[in-house]
C-alpha positions as CSV (number, residue, x, y, z in Angstrom):
1,M,-9.1,71.2,76.8
2,T,-10.9,74.5,75.9
3,A,-14.6,75.1,76.5
4,G,-15.3,75.1,72.8
5,V,-13.7,71.7,72.3
6,E,-15.6,70.3,75.4
7,H,-18.9,71.8,74.0
8,S,-18.2,70.2,70.6
9,M,-17.5,66.8,72.3
10,L,-20.7,67.1,74.4
11,S,-22.7,68.0,71.2
12,A,-21.3,65.1,69.3
13,A,-21.9,62.6,72.2
14,T,-25.6,63.7,72.6
15,A,-26.5,64.4,69.0
16,D,-28.6,61.3,68.5
17,R,-30.4,61.7,71.8
18,A,-33.2,63.9,73.1
19,V,-31.0,66.3,75.0
20,A,-31.6,70.1,74.9
21,R,-28.8,72.4,75.9
22,Y,-29.3,76.0,77.1
23,R,-26.9,78.7,77.9
24,C,-27.8,81.8,80.0
25,D,-25.9,85.0,80.5
26,I,-26.7,85.6,84.2
27,D,-25.7,89.3,83.9
28,E,-28.4,89.8,81.3
29,N,-30.9,87.5,83.0
30,K,-30.6,88.3,86.7
31,S,-34.1,87.3,87.6
32,L,-33.7,83.8,86.0
33,A,-30.3,83.4,87.8
34,S,-31.9,84.3,91.1
35,Q,-34.9,82.0,90.5
36,Q,-32.6,79.2,89.8
37,E,-30.2,80.1,92.6
38,V,-27.2,80.5,90.3
39,D,-24.4,82.6,91.7
40,T,-21.4,80.7,90.4
41,I,-20.2,80.6,86.8
42,P,-20.4,78.1,85.3
43,T,-23.3,76.3,87.0
44,L,-24.4,73.1,85.1
45,I,-27.9,71.8,85.8
46,I,-29.6,68.7,84.4
47,Y,-33.3,68.5,84.4
48,K,-35.3,65.3,83.8
49,D,-39.1,65.4,83.3
50,G,-39.0,69.1,84.4
51,R,-37.3,68.4,87.7
52,E,-33.7,69.2,88.6
53,V,-31.7,65.9,89.0
54,W,-28.1,67.2,89.1
55,R,-26.3,70.4,89.7
56,H,-22.6,71.3,89.7
57,A,-21.2,74.8,90.4
58,G,-17.8,75.5,89.0
59,E,-15.8,73.9,86.2
60,T,-15.9,70.1,85.5
61,D,-14.4,67.9,82.9
62,V,-16.3,66.7,79.9
63,D,-16.1,63.0,80.9
64,T,-17.9,63.8,84.2
65,L,-20.5,65.9,82.5
66,L,-21.1,63.2,79.8
67,H,-21.4,60.5,82.5
68,Q,-24.0,62.6,84.3
69,V,-26.0,63.3,81.1
70,E,-25.9,59.7,80.0
71,S,-27.1,58.5,83.4
72,Y,-30.3,60.5,83.0
73,I,-31.1,59.7,79.3
């Protein structure tokens, strides 16, 4: 499955929920990447109430990501 299809599936699955998604180019935002200790692409981070609750460095499948997102909503 391509990243675009996975992004679309994630968007559809979370459309009716209070879920914000952000994407950051770490080459253009080196200080933010350093602050968040991101050195692997992709790095997926879930925050709840301003606190990091889950992190995954490297690729993952959309089902795993959806499961993680849904467990914190």
